[in-house]
C-alpha positions, -999 to 999 in steps of 0.1 A, spaced: -899 510 -465 -910 544 -452 -900 578 -463 -892 608 -441 -900 644 -450 -871 648 -473 -876 615 -491 -848 595 -475 -857 559 -470 -854 539 -438 -868 508 -422 -884 520 -389 -874 488 -371 -837 495 -379 -835 532 -375 -806 538 -351 -793 570 -338 -765 569 -363 -790 566 -392 -810 595 -378 -779 616 -377 -769 606 -412 -804 615 -425 -800 650 -409 -766 655 -427 -781 643 -460 -805 673 -460 -775 693 -471 -777 697 -509 -739 699 -515 -726 663 -519 -691 670 -505 -704 689 -474 -730 662 -467 -707 632 -471 -679 648 -452 -702 651 -422 -715 616 -427 -680 602 -427 -672 621 -395 -704 608 -379 -695 572 -388 -659 576 -375 -672 590 -342 -699 564 -338 -679 532 -344 -650 523 -322 -617 509 -335 -618 525 -369 -587 540 -386 -606 551 -418 -642 559 -427 -652 575 -460 -664 573 -496 -652 565 -530 -671 577 -561 -674 558 -594 -661 583 -619 -643 581 -653 -640 543 -652 -625 540 -617 -632 547 -580 -621 582 -569 -615 592 -533 -643 612 -517 -648 627 -483 -632 607 -455 -619 607 -419 -586 590 -411 -552 586 -425 -543 595 -461 -559 571 -486 -556 558 -521 -569 584 -545 -577 562 -575 -588 525 -574 -594 504 -604 -628 486 -607 -607 455 -611 -587 458 -578 -592 453 -541 -622 451 -519 -636 483 -532 -632 472 -568 -649 439 -560 -678 457 -542 -682 479 -573 -683 448 -597 -706 427 -576 -728 456 -562 -728 437 -529 -713 446 -495 -680 430 -485 -671 424 -449 -635 412 -448 -624 399 -414 -587 397 -423 -575 418 -452 -541 402 -451 -557 369 -461 -578 385 -488 -563 382 -523 -558 415 -541 -563 437 -510 -550 472 -516 -531 483 -485 -537 521 -485 -529 519 -448 -505 493 -436 -522 492 -402 -556 481 -416 -566 445 -407 -604 444 -415 -627 462 -439 -663 468 -446 -673 482 -480 -709 489 -490 -721 500 -524 -744 530 -529 -768 520 -557 -788 544 -577 -811 528 -604 -791 496 -601 -757 513 -607 -730 516 -581 -723 554 -579 -703 554 -547 -691 532 -518 -690 535 -481 -656 521 -470 -646 515 -434 -612 502 -422 -601 489 -388 -567 480 -374 -584 450 -357 -592 417 -374 -628 405 -373 -639 441 -364 -671 444 -383 -704 428 -374 -734 417 -394 -754 444 -376 -729 471 -386 -731 458 -422 -768 461 -422 -766 496 -407 -742 507 -434 -765 491 -461 -793 513 -446 -770 543 -447 -762 536 -483 -799 535 -491 -803 569 -475 -773 583 -494 -788 569 -527 -821 587 -520 -802 619 -513 -782 614 -544 -814 613 -565 -832 641 -545 -802 665 -547 -792 655 -583 -757 646 -572 -729 647 -581 -729 685 -580 
């Protein structure tokens, strides 16, 4: 891993234009402002999405953070859905068909696939990147890896800016 001037990590072999843009937005010290722009950037960069945003681990549950798309669930139990499973396992989940996934929470009835990636700080899941699509089998392994890299950048900004603020 390498570090840029503000301490955000990236693997130079995987640094895409999207990651470069995310790094720029993460220079903003206000968490809400930074992640609002990150969610917008993701929504504009990936096709066939109906939701791109964040959930924060707070007060024993996942709480809705900045996002782009249709209205969303505001509170998700750590024990429920794809986001809850991502929180518990601290591993990304790429679900090709959410209708076939047990315990999926349908915040948007049009969603058919989901990619959820944990943001880990000191081994704890502090937030998640959550992407939804109205198309089954929408998310690729390459996009999962790109969002894992984005999560690393967010984790670095989280520590650098002492989020949540």
